[in-house]
CHARMM internal coordinates of N, CA and C (Angstrom, degrees):
IC EDIT
DIST 1 N 1 CA 1.4564
DIST 1 CA 1 C 1.5322
ANGL 1 N 1 CA 1 C 110.66
DIST 1 C 2 N 1.2982
ANGL 1 CA 1 C 2 N 118.28
DIHE 1 N 1 CA 1 C 2 N -41.81
DIST 2 N 2 CA 1.4583
ANGL 1 C 2 N 2 CA 121.03
DIHE 1 CA 1 C 2 N 2 CA -179.25
DIST 2 CA 2 C 1.5425
ANGL 2 N 2 CA 2 C 110.19
DIHE 1 C 2 N 2 CA 2 C -61.28
DIST 2 C 3 N 1.3253
ANGL 2 CA 2 C 3 N 114.82
DIHE 2 N 2 CA 2 C 3 N -38.65
DIST 3 N 3 CA 1.4625
ANGL 2 C 3 N 3 CA 118.61
DIHE 2 CA 2 C 3 N 3 CA 179.64
DIST 3 CA 3 C 1.5154
ANGL 3 N 3 CA 3 C 111.38
DIHE 2 C 3 N 3 CA 3 C -63.07
DIST 3 C 4 N 1.3406
ANGL 3 CA 3 C 4 N 116.34
DIHE 3 N 3 CA 3 C 4 N -40.66
DIST 4 N 4 CA 1.4644
ANGL 3 C 4 N 4 CA 121.35
DIHE 3 CA 3 C 4 N 4 CA 177.72
DIST 4 CA 4 C 1.5244
ANGL 4 N 4 CA 4 C 110.64
DIHE 3 C 4 N 4 CA 4 C -59.09
DIST 4 C 5 N 1.3295
ANGL 4 CA 4 C 5 N 116.33
DIHE 4 N 4 CA 4 C 5 N -46.86
DIST 5 N 5 CA 1.4462
ANGL 4 C 5 N 5 CA 121.58
DIHE 4 CA 4 C 5 N 5 CA 179.43
DIST 5 CA 5 C 1.5280
ANGL 5 N 5 CA 5 C 110.03
DIHE 4 C 5 N 5 CA 5 C -63.44
DIST 5 C 6 N 1.3076
ANGL 5 CA 5 C 6 N 116.03
DIHE 5 N 5 CA 5 C 6 N -42.59
DIST 6 N 6 CA 1.4699
ANGL 5 C 6 N 6 CA 121.31
DIHE 5 CA 5 C 6 N 6 CA -179.48
DIST 6 CA 6 C 1.5196
ANGL 6 N 6 CA 6 C 110.94
DIHE 5 C 6 N 6 CA 6 C -59.71
DIST 6 C 7 N 1.3003
ANGL 6 CA 6 C 7 N 117.40
DIHE 6 N 6 CA 6 C 7 N -40.42
DIST 7 N 7 CA 1.4488
ANGL 6 C 7 N 7 CA 122.09
DIHE 6 CA 6 C 7 N 7 CA 179.09
DIST 7 CA 7 C 1.4975
ANGL 7 N 7 CA 7 C 114.16
DIHE 6 C 7 N 7 CA 7 C -62.90
DIST 7 C 8 N 1.3115
ANGL 7 CA 7 C 8 N 116.81
DIHE 7 N 7 CA 7 C 8 N -29.09
DIST 8 N 8 CA 1.4569
ANGL 7 C 8 N 8 CA 121.74
DIHE 7 CA 7 C 8 N 8 CA -179.91
DIST 8 CA 8 C 1.5300
ANGL 8 N 8 CA 8 C 113.49
DIHE 7 C 8 N 8 CA 8 C -98.09
DIST 8 C 9 N 1.3210
ANGL 8 CA 8 C 9 N 116.76
DIHE 8 N 8 CA 8 C 9 N 1.70
DIST 9 N 9 CA 1.4648
ANGL 8 C 9 N 9 CA 119.03
DIHE 8 CA 8 C 9 N 9 CA -169.88
DIST 9 CA 9 C 1.5229
ANGL 9 N 9 CA 9 C 113.54
DIHE 8 C 9 N 9 CA 9 C -75.73
DIST 9 C 10 N 1.3202
ANGL 9 CA 9 C 10 N 118.37
DIHE 9 N 9 CA 9 C 10 N -21.41
DIST 10 N 10 CA 1.4705
ANGL 9 C 10 N 10 CA 119.20
DIHE 9 CA 9 C 10 N 10 CA -177.21
DIST 10 CA 10 C 1.5163
ANGL 10 N 10 CA 10 C 110.90
DIHE 9 C 10 N 10 CA 10 C -130.68
DIST 10 C 11 N 1.3068
ANGL 10 CA 10 C 11 N 117.54
DIHE 10 N 10 CA 10 C 11 N 53.22
DIST 11 N 11 CA 1.4645
ANGL 10 C 11 N 11 CA 120.75
DIHE 10 CA 10 C 11 N 11 CA -178.03
DIST 11 CA 11 C 1.5158
ANGL 11 N 11 CA 11 C 111.02
DIHE 10 C 11 N 11 CA 11 C -71.17
DIST 11 C 12 N 1.3231
ANGL 11 CA 11 C 12 N 117.08
DIHE 11 N 11 CA 11 C 12 N -39.93
DIST 12 N 12 CA 1.4686
ANGL 11 C 12 N 12 CA 118.30
DIHE 11 CA 11 C 12 N 12 CA 179.51
DIST 12 CA 12 C 1.5204
ANGL 12 N 12 CA 12 C 111.15
DIHE 11 C 12 N 12 CA 12 C -119.27
DIST 12 C 13 N 1.3157
ANGL 12 CA 12 C 13 N 115.00
DIHE 12 N 12 CA 12 C 13 N 164.20
DIST 13 N 13 CA 1.4632
ANGL 12 C 13 N 13 CA 122.77
DIHE 12 CA 12 C 13 N 13 CA -179.15
DIST 13 CA 13 C 1.5383
ANGL 13 N 13 CA 13 C 111.47
DIHE 12 C 13 N 13 CA 13 C -117.44
DIST 13 C 14 N 1.3256
ANGL 13 CA 13 C 14 N 116.73
DIHE 13 N 13 CA 13 C 14 N 28.24
DIST 14 N 14 CA 1.4584
ANGL 13 C 14 N 14 CA 120.91
DIHE 13 CA 13 C 14 N 14 CA -176.60
DIST 14 CA 14 C 1.5397
ANGL 14 N 14 CA 14 C 109.88
DIHE 13 C 14 N 14 CA 14 C -58.54
DIST 14 C 15 N 1.3134
ANGL 14 CA 14 C 15 N 117.54
DIHE 14 N 14 CA 14 C 15 N -45.07
DIST 15 N 15 CA 1.4565
ANGL 14 C 15 N 15 CA 121.02
DIHE 14 CA 14 C 15 N 15 CA -179.49
DIST 15 CA 15 C 1.5197
ANGL 15 N 15 CA 15 C 111.30
DIHE 14 C 15 N 15 CA 15 C -59.02
DIST 15 C 16 N 1.3315
ANGL 15 CA 15 C 16 N 116.79
DIHE 15 N 15 CA 15 C 16 N -44.76
DIST 16 N 16 CA 1.4721
ANGL 15 C 16 N 16 CA 121.11
DIHE 15 CA 15 C 16 N 16 CA -178.90
DIST 16 CA 16 C 1.5215
ANGL 16 N 16 CA 16 C 111.14
DIHE 15 C 16 N 16 CA 16 C -65.05
DIST 16 C 17 N 1.3292
ANGL 16 CA 16 C 17 N 117.22
DIHE 16 N 16 CA 16 C 17 N -42.11
DIST 17 N 17 CA 1.4666
ANGL 16 C 17 N 17 CA 120.33
DIHE 16 CA 16 C 17 N 17 CA -179.16
DIST 17 CA 17 C 1.5290
ANGL 17 N 17 CA 17 C 110.07
DIHE 16 C 17 N 17 CA 17 C -68.25
DIST 17 C 18 N 1.3240
ANGL 17 CA 17 C 18 N 117.29
DIHE 17 N 17 CA 17 C 18 N -39.85
DIST 18 N 18 CA 1.4746
ANGL 17 C 18 N 18 CA 119.95
DIHE 17 CA 17 C 18 N 18 CA 175.06
DIST 18 CA 18 C 1.5246
ANGL 18 N 18 CA 18 C 110.16
DIHE 17 C 18 N 18 CA 18 C -57.06
DIST 18 C 19 N 1.3166
ANGL 18 CA 18 C 19 N 116.91
DIHE 18 N 18 CA 18 C 19 N -44.18
DIST 19 N 19 CA 1.4652
ANGL 18 C 19 N 19 CA 121.00
DIHE 18 CA 18 C 19 N 19 CA -178.65
DIST 19 CA 19 C 1.5518
ANGL 19 N 19 CA 19 C 108.99
DIHE 18 C 19 N 19 CA 19 C -65.80
DIST 19 C 20 N 1.3307
ANGL 19 CA 19 C 20 N 116.72
DIHE 19 N 19 CA 19 C 20 N -43.64
DIST 20 N 20 CA 1.4627
ANGL 19 C 20 N 20 CA 119.75
DIHE 19 CA 19 C 20 N 20 CA 179.68
DIST 20 CA 20 C 1.5311
ANGL 20 N 20 CA 20 C 111.50
DIHE 19 C 20 N 20 CA 20 C -59.95
DIST 20 C 21 N 1.3244
ANGL 20 CA 20 C 21 N 116.17
DIHE 20 N 20 CA 20 C 21 N -37.47
DIST 21 N 21 CA 1.4806
ANGL 20 C 21 N 21 CA 121.78
DIHE 20 CA 20 C 21 N 21 CA -178.52
DIST 21 CA 21 C 1.5194
ANGL 21 N 21 CA 21 C 112.17
DIHE 20 C 21 N 21 CA 21 C -87.78
DIST 21 C 22 N 1.3408
ANGL 21 CA 21 C 22 N 116.25
DIHE 21 N 21 CA 21 C 22 N 0.21
DIST 22 N 22 CA 1.4666
ANGL 21 C 22 N 22 CA 123.18
DIHE 21 CA 21 C 22 N 22 CA -178.57
DIST 22 CA 22 C 1.5339
ANGL 22 N 22 CA 22 C 111.38
DIHE 21 C 22 N 22 CA 22 C 55.24
DIST 22 C 23 N 1.3160
ANGL 22 CA 22 C 23 N 115.34
DIHE 22 N 22 CA 22 C 23 N 47.24
DIST 23 N 23 CA 1.4642
ANGL 22 C 23 N 23 CA 123.91
DIHE 22 CA 22 C 23 N 23 CA 177.39
DIST 23 CA 23 C 1.5241
ANGL 23 N 23 CA 23 C 108.82
DIHE 22 C 23 N 23 CA 23 C -117.37
DIST 23 C 24 N 1.3268
ANGL 23 CA 23 C 24 N 116.21
DIHE 23 N 23 CA 23 C 24 N 157.43
DIST 24 N 24 CA 1.4634
ANGL 23 C 24 N 24 CA 120.54
DIHE 23 CA 23 C 24 N 24 CA -178.83
DIST 24 CA 24 C 1.5199
ANGL 24 N 24 CA 24 C 111.30
DIHE 23 C 24 N 24 CA 24 C -106.67
DIST 24 C 25 N 1.3272
ANGL 24 CA 24 C 25 N 114.89
DIHE 24 N 24 CA 24 C 25 N 163.71
DIST 25 N 25 CA 1.4574
ANGL 24 C 25 N 25 CA 119.96
DIHE 24 CA 24 C 25 N 25 CA 174.05
DIST 25 CA 25 C 1.5195
ANGL 25 N 25 CA 25 C 110.54
DIHE 24 C 25 N 25 CA 25 C -58.04
DIST 25 C 26 N 1.3352
ANGL 25 CA 25 C 26 N 115.50
DIHE 25 N 25 CA 25 C 26 N -40.99
DIST 26 N 26 CA 1.4687
ANGL 25 C 26 N 26 CA 119.79
DIHE 25 CA 25 C 26 N 26 CA -179.17
DIST 26 CA 26 C 1.5305
ANGL 26 N 26 CA 26 C 111.03
DIHE 25 C 26 N 26 CA 26 C -61.60
DIST 26 C 27 N 1.3216
ANGL 26 CA 26 C 27 N 116.13
DIHE 26 N 26 CA 26 C 27 N -42.27
DIST 27 N 27 CA 1.4545
ANGL 26 C 27 N 27 CA 120.65
DIHE 26 CA 26 C 27 N 27 CA 178.72
DIST 27 CA 27 C 1.5342
ANGL 27 N 27 CA 27 C 110.41
DIHE 26 C 27 N 27 CA 27 C -60.19
DIST 27 C 28 N 1.3278
ANGL 27 CA 27 C 28 N 117.09
DIHE 27 N 27 CA 27 C 28 N -46.17
DIST 28 N 28 CA 1.4517
ANGL 27 C 28 N 28 CA 121.48
DIHE 27 CA 27 C 28 N 28 CA -179.49
DIST 28 CA 28 C 1.5190
ANGL 28 N 28 CA 28 C 110.92
DIHE 27 C 28 N 28 CA 28 C -64.13
DIST 28 C 29 N 1.3098
ANGL 28 CA 28 C 29 N 117.26
DIHE 28 N 28 CA 28 C 29 N -40.97
DIST 29 N 29 CA 1.4629
ANGL 28 C 29 N 29 CA 122.07
DIHE 28 CA 28 C 29 N 29 CA 178.36
DIST 29 CA 29 C 1.5285
ANGL 29 N 29 CA 29 C 110.17
DIHE 28 C 29 N 29 CA 29 C -59.74
DIST 29 C 30 N 1.3307
ANGL 29 CA 29 C 30 N 117.15
DIHE 29 N 29 CA 29 C 30 N -42.75
DIST 30 N 30 CA 1.4444
ANGL 29 C 30 N 30 CA 121.24
DIHE 29 CA 29 C 30 N 30 CA 179.15
DIST 30 CA 30 C 1.5284
ANGL 30 N 30 CA 30 C 111.27
DIHE 29 C 30 N 30 CA 30 C -67.13
DIST 30 C 31 N 1.3233
ANGL 30 CA 30 C 31 N 116.83
DIHE 30 N 30 CA 30 C 31 N -40.61
DIST 31 N 31 CA 1.4850
ANGL 30 C 31 N 31 CA 120.97
DIHE 30 CA 30 C 31 N 31 CA 178.68
DIST 31 CA 31 C 1.5078
ANGL 31 N 31 CA 31 C 111.60
DIHE 30 C 31 N 31 CA 31 C -62.06
DIST 31 C 32 N 1.3363
ANGL 31 CA 31 C 32 N 116.65
DIHE 31 N 31 CA 31 C 32 N -36.09
DIST 32 N 32 CA 1.4696
ANGL 31 C 32 N 32 CA 121.22
DIHE 31 CA 31 C 32 N 32 CA -175.22
DIST 32 CA 32 C 1.5302
ANGL 32 N 32 CA 32 C 112.87
DIHE 31 C 32 N 32 CA 32 C -94.80
DIST 32 C 33 N 1.3141
ANGL 32 CA 32 C 33 N 116.84
DIHE 32 N 32 CA 32 C 33 N -13.56
DIST 33 N 33 CA 1.4760
ANGL 32 C 33 N 33 CA 120.43
DIHE 32 CA 32 C 33 N 33 CA -178.00
DIST 33 CA 33 C 1.5160
ANGL 33 N 33 CA 33 C 111.68
DIHE 32 C 33 N 33 CA 33 C 72.00
DIST 33 C 34 N 1.3453
ANGL 33 CA 33 C 34 N 115.68
DIHE 33 N 33 CA 33 C 34 N 37.28
DIST 34 N 34 CA 1.4634
ANGL 33 C 34 N 34 CA 120.62
DIHE 33 CA 33 C 34 N 34 CA 177.43
DIST 34 CA 34 C 1.5156
ANGL 34 N 34 CA 34 C 109.17
DIHE 33 C 34 N 34 CA 34 C -122.56
DIST 34 C 35 N 1.3142
ANGL 34 CA 34 C 35 N 115.82
DIHE 34 N 34 CA 34 C 35 N 167.62
DIST 35 N 35 CA 1.4644
ANGL 34 C 35 N 35 CA 120.05
DIHE 34 CA 34 C 35 N 35 CA -178.90
DIST 35 CA 35 C 1.5497
ANGL 35 N 35 CA 35 C 109.75
DIHE 34 C 35 N 35 CA 35 C -72.33
DIST 35 C 36 N 1.3251
ANGL 35 CA 35 C 36 N 116.70
DIHE 35 N 35 CA 35 C 36 N 144.19
DIST 36 N 36 CA 1.4571
ANGL 35 C 36 N 36 CA 120.10
DIHE 35 CA 35 C 36 N 36 CA 176.90
DIST 36 CA 36 C 1.5342
ANGL 36 N 36 CA 36 C 112.46
DIHE 35 C 36 N 36 CA 36 C -56.45
DIST 36 C 37 N 1.3265
ANGL 36 CA 36 C 37 N 116.04
DIHE 36 N 36 CA 36 C 37 N -31.81
DIST 37 N 37 CA 1.4864
ANGL 36 C 37 N 37 CA 118.35
DIHE 36 CA 36 C 37 N 37 CA 178.29
DIST 37 CA 37 C 1.5145
ANGL 37 N 37 CA 37 C 111.83
DIHE 36 C 37 N 37 CA 37 C -66.36
DIST 37 C 38 N 1.3254
ANGL 37 CA 37 C 38 N 116.91
DIHE 37 N 37 CA 37 C 38 N -30.38
DIST 38 N 38 CA 1.4678
ANGL 37 C 38 N 38 CA 120.25
DIHE 37 CA 37 C 38 N 38 CA 177.68
DIST 38 CA 38 C 1.5395
ANGL 38 N 38 CA 38 C 109.62
DIHE 37 C 38 N 38 CA 38 C -65.85
DIST 38 C 39 N 1.3474
ANGL 38 CA 38 C 39 N 116.31
DIHE 38 N 38 CA 38 C 39 N -46.87
DIST 39 N 39 CA 1.4532
ANGL 38 C 39 N 39 CA 120.29
DIHE 38 CA 38 C 39 N 39 CA 178.37
DIST 39 CA 39 C 1.5197
ANGL 39 N 39 CA 39 C 110.28
DIHE 38 C 39 N 39 CA 39 C -62.32
DIST 39 C 40 N 1.3071
ANGL 39 CA 39 C 40 N 117.12
DIHE 39 N 39 CA 39 C 40 N -39.37
DIST 40 N 40 CA 1.4776
ANGL 39 C 40 N 40 CA 121.24
DIHE 39 CA 39 C 40 N 40 CA 178.30
DIST 40 CA 40 C 1.5231
ANGL 40 N 40 CA 40 C 110.57
DIHE 39 C 40 N 40 CA 40 C -58.85
DIST 40 C 41 N 1.3259
ANGL 40 CA 40 C 41 N 116.69
DIHE 40 N 40 CA 40 C 41 N -43.49
DIST 41 N 41 CA 1.4813
ANGL 40 C 41 N 41 CA 120.16
DIHE 40 CA 40 C 41 N 41 CA 178.69
DIST 41 CA 41 C 1.5246
ANGL 41 N 41 CA 41 C 111.28
DIHE 40 C 41 N 41 CA 41 C -64.00
DIST 41 C 42 N 1.3234
ANGL 41 CA 41 C 42 N 117.79
DIHE 41 N 41 CA 41 C 42 N -36.80
DIST 42 N 42 CA 1.4686
ANGL 41 C 42 N 42 CA 120.73
DIHE 41 CA 41 C 42 N 42 CA 176.74
DIST 42 CA 42 C 1.5272
ANGL 42 N 42 CA 42 C 109.51
DIHE 41 C 42 N 42 CA 42 C -65.58
DIST 42 C 43 N 1.3338
ANGL 42 CA 42 C 43 N 116.27
DIHE 42 N 42 CA 42 C 43 N -43.04
DIST 43 N 43 CA 1.4756
ANGL 42 C 43 N 43 CA 121.29
DIHE 42 CA 42 C 43 N 43 CA -175.85
DIST 43 CA 43 C 1.5167
ANGL 43 N 43 CA 43 C 112.35
DIHE 42 C 43 N 43 CA 43 C -68.17
DIST 43 C 44 N 1.3073
ANGL 43 CA 43 C 44 N 117.42
DIHE 43 N 43 CA 43 C 44 N -28.17
DIST 44 N 44 CA 1.4628
ANGL 43 C 44 N 44 CA 120.82
DIHE 43 CA 43 C 44 N 44 CA 177.86
DIST 44 CA 44 C 1.5237
ANGL 44 N 44 CA 44 C 111.15
DIHE 43 C 44 N 44 CA 44 C -96.18
DIST 44 C 45 N 1.3307
ANGL 44 CA 44 C 45 N 116.15
DIHE 44 N 44 CA 44 C 45 N 2.92
DIST 45 N 45 CA 1.4691
ANGL 44 C 45 N 45 CA 122.32
DIHE 44 CA 44 C 45 N 45 CA -179.15
DIST 45 CA 45 C 1.5184
ANGL 45 N 45 CA 45 C 111.66
DIHE 44 C 45 N 45 CA 45 C 62.42
DIST 45 C 46 N 1.3215
ANGL 45 CA 45 C 46 N 115.85
DIHE 45 N 45 CA 45 C 46 N 25.72
DIST 46 N 46 CA 1.4788
ANGL 45 C 46 N 46 CA 120.92
DIHE 45 CA 45 C 46 N 46 CA 174.28
DIST 46 CA 46 C 1.5238
ANGL 46 N 46 CA 46 C 110.72
DIHE 45 C 46 N 46 CA 46 C -71.98
DIST 46 C 47 N 1.3207
ANGL 46 CA 46 C 47 N 115.29
DIHE 46 N 46 CA 46 C 47 N -28.58
DIST 47 N 47 CA 1.4666
ANGL 46 C 47 N 47 CA 122.00
DIHE 46 CA 46 C 47 N 47 CA 173.69
DIST 47 CA 47 C 1.5307
ANGL 47 N 47 CA 47 C 106.61
DIHE 46 C 47 N 47 CA 47 C -151.16
DIST 47 C 48 N 1.3353
ANGL 47 CA 47 C 48 N 115.42
DIHE 47 N 47 CA 47 C 48 N 166.57
DIST 48 N 48 CA 1.4605
ANGL 47 C 48 N 48 CA 119.75
DIHE 47 CA 47 C 48 N 48 CA -176.84
DIST 48 CA 48 C 1.5129
ANGL 48 N 48 CA 48 C 109.61
DIHE 47 C 48 N 48 CA 48 C -119.16
DIST 48 C 49 N 1.3164
ANGL 48 CA 48 C 49 N 117.46
DIHE 48 N 48 CA 48 C 49 N 140.54
DIST 49 N 49 CA 1.4638
ANGL 48 C 49 N 49 CA 119.51
DIHE 48 CA 48 C 49 N 49 CA 177.95
DIST 49 CA 49 C 1.5235
ANGL 49 N 49 CA 49 C 109.65
DIHE 48 C 49 N 49 CA 49 C -74.15
DIST 49 C 50 N 1.3220
ANGL 49 CA 49 C 50 N 117.86
DIHE 49 N 49 CA 49 C 50 N 150.16
DIST 50 N 50 CA 1.4638
ANGL 49 C 50 N 50 CA 120.73
DIHE 49 CA 49 C 50 N 50 CA 174.88
DIST 50 CA 50 C 1.5324
ANGL 50 N 50 CA 50 C 109.99
DIHE 49 C 50 N 50 CA 50 C -64.73
DIST 50 C 51 N 1.3247
ANGL 50 CA 50 C 51 N 115.86
DIHE 50 N 50 CA 50 C 51 N 158.89
DIST 51 N 51 CA 1.4614
ANGL 50 C 51 N 51 CA 120.98
DIHE 50 CA 50 C 51 N 51 CA -178.11
DIST 51 CA 51 C 1.5219
ANGL 51 N 51 CA 51 C 112.37
DIHE 50 C 51 N 51 CA 51 C -53.71
DIST 51 C 52 N 1.3351
ANGL 51 CA 51 C 52 N 116.96
DIHE 51 N 51 CA 51 C 52 N -42.40
DIST 52 N 52 CA 1.4548
ANGL 51 C 52 N 52 CA 120.93
DIHE 51 CA 51 C 52 N 52 CA 179.20
DIST 52 CA 52 C 1.5233
ANGL 52 N 52 CA 52 C 111.02
DIHE 51 C 52 N 52 CA 52 C -57.96
DIST 52 C 53 N 1.3159
ANGL 52 CA 52 C 53 N 116.28
DIHE 52 N 52 CA 52 C 53 N -39.63
DIST 53 N 53 CA 1.4644
ANGL 52 C 53 N 53 CA 121.03
DIHE 52 CA 52 C 53 N 53 CA 179.22
DIST 53 CA 53 C 1.5319
ANGL 53 N 53 CA 53 C 110.86
DIHE 52 C 53 N 53 CA 53 C -70.85
DIST 53 C 54 N 1.3298
ANGL 53 CA 53 C 54 N 116.74
DIHE 53 N 53 CA 53 C 54 N -37.42
DIST 54 N 54 CA 1.4629
ANGL 53 C 54 N 54 CA 120.56
DIHE 53 CA 53 C 54 N 54 CA 175.46
DIST 54 CA 54 C 1.5297
ANGL 54 N 54 CA 54 C 110.93
DIHE 53 C 54 N 54 CA 54 C -56.21
DIST 54 C 55 N 1.3200
ANGL 54 CA 54 C 55 N 115.26
DIHE 54 N 54 CA 54 C 55 N -40.89
DIST 55 N 55 CA 1.4665
ANGL 54 C 55 N 55 CA 120.81
DIHE 54 CA 54 C 55 N 55 CA 177.98
DIST 55 CA 55 C 1.5387
ANGL 55 N 55 CA 55 C 109.17
DIHE 54 C 55 N 55 CA 55 C -60.87
DIST 55 C 56 N 1.3137
ANGL 55 CA 55 C 56 N 116.98
DIHE 55 N 55 CA 55 C 56 N -45.21
DIST 56 N 56 CA 1.4769
ANGL 55 C 56 N 56 CA 120.52
DIHE 55 CA 55 C 56 N 56 CA 179.62
DIST 56 CA 56 C 1.5196
ANGL 56 N 56 CA 56 C 111.35
DIHE 55 C 56 N 56 CA 56 C -64.94
DIST 56 C 57 N 1.3461
ANGL 56 CA 56 C 57 N 116.34
DIHE 56 N 56 CA 56 C 57 N -39.36
DIST 57 N 57 CA 1.4686
ANGL 56 C 57 N 57 CA 120.12
DIHE 56 CA 56 C 57 N 57 CA 178.45
DIST 57 CA 57 C 1.5146
ANGL 57 N 57 CA 57 C 109.96
DIHE 56 C 57 N 57 CA 57 C -62.84
DIST 57 C 58 N 1.3295
ANGL 57 CA 57 C 58 N 116.47
DIHE 57 N 57 CA 57 C 58 N -44.89
DIST 58 N 58 CA 1.4724
ANGL 57 C 58 N 58 CA 119.94
DIHE 57 CA 57 C 58 N 58 CA 178.66
DIST 58 CA 58 C 1.5207
ANGL 58 N 58 CA 58 C 111.56
DIHE 57 C 58 N 58 CA 58 C -59.42
DIST 58 C 59 N 1.3051
ANGL 58 CA 58 C 59 N 116.27
DIHE 58 N 58 CA 58 C 59 N -42.47
DIST 59 N 59 CA 1.4791
ANGL 58 C 59 N 59 CA 119.72
DIHE 58 CA 58 C 59 N 59 CA 178.51
DIST 59 CA 59 C 1.5233
ANGL 59 N 59 CA 59 C 110.97
DIHE 58 C 59 N 59 CA 59 C -63.97
DIST 59 C 60 N 1.3390
ANGL 59 CA 59 C 60 N 116.17
DIHE 59 N 59 CA 59 C 60 N -44.97
DIST 60 N 60 CA 1.4582
ANGL 59 C 60 N 60 CA 120.17
DIHE 59 CA 59 C 60 N 60 CA -178.54
DIST 60 CA 60 C 1.5384
ANGL 60 N 60 CA 60 C 110.75
DIHE 59 C 60 N 60 CA 60 C -62.94
DIST 60 C 61 N 1.3161
ANGL 60 CA 60 C 61 N 116.69
DIHE 60 N 60 CA 60 C 61 N -37.04
DIST 61 N 61 CA 1.4551
ANGL 60 C 61 N 61 CA 121.12
DIHE 60 CA 60 C 61 N 61 CA -177.03
DIST 61 CA 61 C 1.5294
ANGL 61 N 61 CA 61 C 112.87
DIHE 60 C 61 N 61 CA 61 C -93.55
DIST 61 C 62 N 1.3335
ANGL 61 CA 61 C 62 N 115.71
DIHE 61 N 61 CA 61 C 62 N 2.16
DIST 62 N 62 CA 1.4699
ANGL 61 C 62 N 62 CA 121.05
DIHE 61 CA 61 C 62 N 62 CA 178.95
DIST 62 CA 62 C 1.5389
ANGL 62 N 62 CA 62 C 109.84
DIHE 61 C 62 N 62 CA 62 C 52.51
DIST 62 C 63 N 1.3454
ANGL 62 CA 62 C 63 N 114.91
DIHE 62 N 62 CA 62 C 63 N 55.72
DIST 63 N 63 CA 1.4586
ANGL 62 C 63 N 63 CA 120.28
DIHE 62 CA 62 C 63 N 63 CA 177.92
DIST 63 CA 63 C 1.5367
ANGL 63 N 63 CA 63 C 108.72
DIHE 62 C 63 N 63 CA 63 C -143.53
DIST 63 C 64 N 1.3100
ANGL 63 CA 63 C 64 N 115.32
DIHE 63 N 63 CA 63 C 64 N 176.49
DIST 64 N 64 CA 1.4529
ANGL 63 C 64 N 64 CA 120.98
DIHE 63 CA 63 C 64 N 64 CA 177.48
DIST 64 CA 64 C 1.5381
ANGL 64 N 64 CA 64 C 110.19
DIHE 63 C 64 N 64 CA 64 C -87.69
DIST 64 C 65 N 1.3138
ANGL 64 CA 64 C 65 N 117.14
DIHE 64 N 64 CA 64 C 65 N 152.13
DIST 65 N 65 CA 1.4672
ANGL 64 C 65 N 65 CA 119.67
DIHE 64 CA 64 C 65 N 65 CA 177.59
DIST 65 CA 65 C 1.5351
ANGL 65 N 65 CA 65 C 108.93
DIHE 64 C 65 N 65 CA 65 C -58.40
DIST 65 C 66 N 1.3169
ANGL 65 CA 65 C 66 N 116.22
DIHE 65 N 65 CA 65 C 66 N -37.51
DIST 66 N 66 CA 1.4562
ANGL 65 C 66 N 66 CA 120.21
DIHE 65 CA 65 C 66 N 66 CA 178.81
DIST 66 CA 66 C 1.5197
ANGL 66 N 66 CA 66 C 114.57
DIHE 65 C 66 N 66 CA 66 C -58.51
DIST 66 C 67 N 1.3440
ANGL 66 CA 66 C 67 N 116.50
DIHE 66 N 66 CA 66 C 67 N -25.61
DIST 67 N 67 CA 1.4630
ANGL 66 C 67 N 67 CA 120.76
DIHE 66 CA 66 C 67 N 67 CA 177.00
DIST 67 CA 67 C 1.5363
ANGL 67 N 67 CA 67 C 110.91
DIHE 66 C 67 N 67 CA 67 C -71.53
DIST 67 C 68 N 1.3249
ANGL 67 CA 67 C 68 N 116.58
DIHE 67 N 67 CA 67 C 68 N -21.09
DIST 68 N 68 CA 1.4493
ANGL 67 C 68 N 68 CA 121.55
DIHE 67 CA 67 C 68 N 68 CA -174.66
DIST 68 CA 68 C 1.5347
ANGL 68 N 68 CA 68 C 113.73
DIHE 67 C 68 N 68 CA 68 C -94.89
DIST 68 C 69 N 1.3334
ANGL 68 CA 68 C 69 N 116.26
DIHE 68 N 68 CA 68 C 69 N -11.80
DIST 69 N 69 CA 1.4731
ANGL 68 C 69 N 69 CA 120.45
DIHE 68 CA 68 C 69 N 69 CA -172.40
DIST 69 CA 69 C 1.5243
ANGL 69 N 69 CA 69 C 109.99
DIHE 68 C 69 N 69 CA 69 C -120.45
DIST 69 C 70 N 1.3084
ANGL 69 CA 69 C 70 N 115.17
DIHE 69 N 69 CA 69 C 70 N 130.81
DIST 70 N 70 CA 1.4673
ANGL 69 C 70 N 70 CA 119.98
DIHE 69 CA 69 C 70 N 70 CA 177.26
DIST 70 CA 70 C 1.5202
ANGL 70 N 70 CA 70 C 107.38
DIHE 69 C 70 N 70 CA 70 C -86.24
DIST 70 C 71 N 1.3155
ANGL 70 CA 70 C 71 N 116.79
DIHE 70 N 70 CA 70 C 71 N 125.17
DIST 71 N 71 CA 1.4568
ANGL 70 C 71 N 71 CA 121.92
DIHE 70 CA 70 C 71 N 71 CA -173.29
DIST 71 CA 71 C 1.5399
ANGL 71 N 71 CA 71 C 114.26
DIHE 70 C 71 N 71 CA 71 C -98.08
DIST 71 C 72 N 1.3248
ANGL 71 CA 71 C 72 N 118.94
DIHE 71 N 71 CA 71 C 72 N -0.53
DIST 72 N 72 CA 1.4640
ANGL 71 C 72 N 72 CA 118.66
DIHE 71 CA 71 C 72 N 72 CA -176.15
DIST 72 CA 72 C 1.4774
ANGL 72 N 72 CA 72 C 114.45
DIHE 71 C 72 N 72 CA 72 C -96.17
END
COOR INIT
IC SEED 1 N 1 CA 1 C
IC BUILD
């Protein structure tokens, strides 16, 4: 079971990209019109944003979608 959780623990890199861009979860939540708790869940990989939202996140952070998703 721990291995299963571990495999899903780093699906996205939203937290890392926010840090690189020196932006906060609260800022991203305001940009997207979502609750800060929603962004927090994405940043901790507790849940994943839908593809449409990933596109919006990439635009807000001026990065590529590939920068936000871990492919390994």
